[in-house]
C-alpha positions as CSV (number, residue, x, y, z in Angstrom):
1,M,100.5,97.6,97.9
2,A,100.2,97.8,101.6
3,K,99.1,101.2,103.2
4,A,102.5,101.9,104.8
5,E,104.3,101.2,101.7
6,K,101.8,103.5,99.7
7,D,102.4,106.3,102.3
8,M,106.2,105.8,101.9
9,V,106.0,106.2,98.0
10,I,103.9,109.4,98.4
11,S,106.1,110.9,101.3
12,G,109.6,110.1,99.7
13,V,110.7,108.0,102.8
14,K,113.1,105.3,101.9
15,P,112.6,101.9,103.3
16,V,115.5,100.0,104.5
17,T,116.4,96.3,104.1
18,I,118.8,94.5,106.2
19,I,119.9,91.0,105.5
20,V,121.6,89.2,108.2
21,S,123.0,85.9,107.4
22,R,124.6,83.3,109.4
23,Q,126.8,80.2,109.0
24,V,125.3,77.9,111.6
25,F,127.7,75.5,112.9
26,P,127.3,71.8,112.0
27,G,124.8,70.2,114.3
28,K,123.4,73.4,115.8
29,E,120.6,74.2,113.1
30,K,117.9,73.6,115.6
31,E,119.1,75.9,118.0
32,Y,119.7,78.6,115.4
33,N,116.0,77.9,113.9
34,E,114.5,78.5,117.3
35,L,116.4,81.7,118.0
36,A,115.5,82.8,114.7
37,R,112.0,82.4,115.2
38,Q,112.1,84.2,118.4
39,M,113.9,87.2,116.6
40,I,111.3,87.4,114.1
41,E,108.5,87.5,116.9
42,E,110.3,90.2,118.7
43,S,110.8,92.4,115.6
44,A,107.4,92.1,114.7
45,K,106.6,94.3,117.7
46,V,108.7,97.1,116.4
47,P,106.8,99.9,114.8
48,G,107.8,100.4,111.1
49,N,108.5,96.7,110.7
50,L,107.2,95.6,107.1
51,G,108.1,92.1,107.4
52,V,110.8,89.3,107.7
53,T,111.7,86.6,105.3
54,M,113.7,83.5,106.4
55,L,115.6,81.7,103.9
56,A,117.5,78.4,104.8
57,P,119.3,75.6,102.8
58,E,117.8,72.5,102.5
59,P,117.8,70.1,105.5
60,G,121.0,68.2,105.9
61,K,122.7,70.6,103.4
62,G,125.3,73.0,104.7
63,G,124.9,76.8,103.7
64,L,124.0,80.2,104.9
65,H,120.8,81.2,106.6
66,H,119.4,84.4,106.0
67,L,116.9,86.8,108.0
68,I,115.7,89.5,105.6
69,W,114.1,92.6,107.4
70,R,112.4,95.2,105.6
71,F,111.6,98.6,107.8
72,A,109.8,101.6,106.8
73,D,112.6,103.9,107.4
74,E,116.0,104.3,109.1
75,K,114.5,105.2,112.2
76,S,112.5,101.9,112.5
77,M,115.6,99.8,111.6
78,H,117.7,101.8,114.3
79,I,115.0,101.0,116.9
80,W,115.1,97.4,116.2
81,E,119.1,97.2,115.9
82,T,119.7,99.0,119.1
83,S,116.9,97.2,121.2
84,Y,118.2,95.1,124.2
85,I,116.1,92.0,123.0
86,R,117.8,91.9,119.4
87,Q,121.2,92.4,120.7
88,K,120.8,89.8,123.4
89,L,119.4,87.1,120.8
90,S,122.1,88.1,118.2
91,H,124.7,87.3,121.1
92,Q,123.0,83.8,121.9
93,A,123.3,83.2,118.3
94,D,127.0,83.8,118.2
95,A,127.4,80.7,120.3
96,F,126.3,78.5,117.3
97,S,126.8,80.5,114.3
98,R,129.1,83.3,112.7
99,R,127.0,86.5,111.5
100,I,127.4,88.4,108.1
101,R,125.2,91.8,107.7
102,Q,124.1,93.8,104.7
103,E,122.2,97.1,104.7
104,A,120.8,98.8,101.6
105,T,118.6,101.7,100.9
106,G,119.0,102.6,97.5
107,L,118.8,101.0,94.0
108,E,121.2,98.0,95.2
109,T,118.2,96.5,96.8
110,W,116.8,95.7,93.4
111,F,120.1,94.0,92.5
112,A,120.7,92.0,95.8
113,I,120.8,88.3,95.4
114,P,119.4,86.8,98.7
115,D,121.2,83.5,98.4
116,C,124.7,85.1,98.0
117,P,124.9,88.1,100.5
118,E,128.7,88.1,100.2
119,L,128.5,88.9,96.4
120,E,129.1,92.8,95.8
121,S,126.6,94.8,94.2
122,P,127.0,95.1,90.3
123,K,129.0,97.9,88.7
124,P,126.7,101.1,88.6
125,W,126.7,101.4,84.7
126,K,125.1,97.9,84.8
127,M,122.6,98.9,86.9
128,A,121.9,101.9,85.1
129,V,121.6,99.8,81.7
130,V,119.2,97.2,83.5
131,T,117.2,99.9,85.5
132,W,116.8,101.9,82.1
133,I,115.7,98.5,80.2
134,G,113.0,98.1,83.0
135,V,111.8,101.9,83.1
136,F,111.6,102.3,79.2
137,F,109.6,98.8,78.7
138,G,107.8,99.2,81.9
139,S,106.7,102.8,81.3
140,C,105.8,102.0,77.5
141,L,103.4,99.2,78.4
142,I,101.8,101.2,81.4
143,I,101.1,104.0,79.1
144,Y,99.8,102.0,76.5
145,L,97.5,100.1,78.6
146,L,96.4,103.3,80.6
147,E,95.5,105.1,77.7
148,L,93.5,102.1,76.4
149,F,91.1,102.5,79.4
150,W,91.6,106.3,80.4
151,K,91.9,109.5,78.5
152,S,92.9,112.0,81.3
153,P,92.8,115.7,79.9
154,N,95.4,116.7,82.6
155,F,99.1,116.0,81.6
156,W,100.2,116.2,85.4
157,L,97.8,113.8,86.7
158,F,98.3,111.3,84.1
159,N,102.0,111.3,84.5
160,G,101.5,111.0,88.2
161,V,99.4,108.1,87.8
162,V,101.9,106.5,85.3
163,G,104.9,107.2,87.7
164,A,103.2,105.6,90.7
165,I,102.3,102.5,88.8
166,L,105.7,102.5,87.4
167,V,107.6,102.9,90.7
168,A,105.5,100.0,92.4
169,S,106.0,97.7,89.3
170,L,109.6,98.5,89.1
171,T,110.1,97.6,92.7
172,W,107.9,94.5,93.2
173,G,107.8,93.1,89.6
174,I,110.1,94.2,86.9
175,M,113.3,94.8,88.7
176,P,113.3,91.6,90.7
177,V,112.8,89.7,87.5
178,L,115.4,91.4,85.5
179,S,118.2,91.5,88.1
180,R,117.7,87.9,89.8
181,Y,116.8,85.9,86.6
182,V,117.1,87.8,83.2
183,F,120.6,89.5,83.7
184,R,121.8,87.8,86.8
185,K,125.0,86.4,85.1
186,W,125.8,89.4,83.2
187,L,125.3,91.9,86.1
188,H,127.8,89.9,88.4
189,K,130.5,89.2,85.9
């Protein structure tokens, strides 16, 4: 886990994920890709930018192109969104593509499917069931493994360590696997 992400877990600041998808007009892929690279380079200069992922369909096939930004907090995201350079580049991209934008700050980021931004988040009760499965089995495994190597006499310290490991493993391991592979079809029925 990067230092900035550790600090967010400790401080309770919520990272923000923005997914901007564009339907690129036929024959304009080269122009779009160049502009997307410029946007990535410019956004890297914004304090609080945790990274950008670019997803594109296979060459020669139509489909949505995605830019997925992660920011440390809403303030960082707002700085990028309202910047002159982002607005200028986005306006230029409108000449050869149509924009679709999503923003998420809560549990729904665990359930988002990057290749289907137009797909709505699953029903809350389904998200709760899958989250419970992840928390239950994740915490059981973490407690079991941690107790093999460390017998803490301090209840609060032990639970704090379990909580930190559980949050990190849910965010970057357990929930992406459960929501995108194991329960994907059921969640979006």
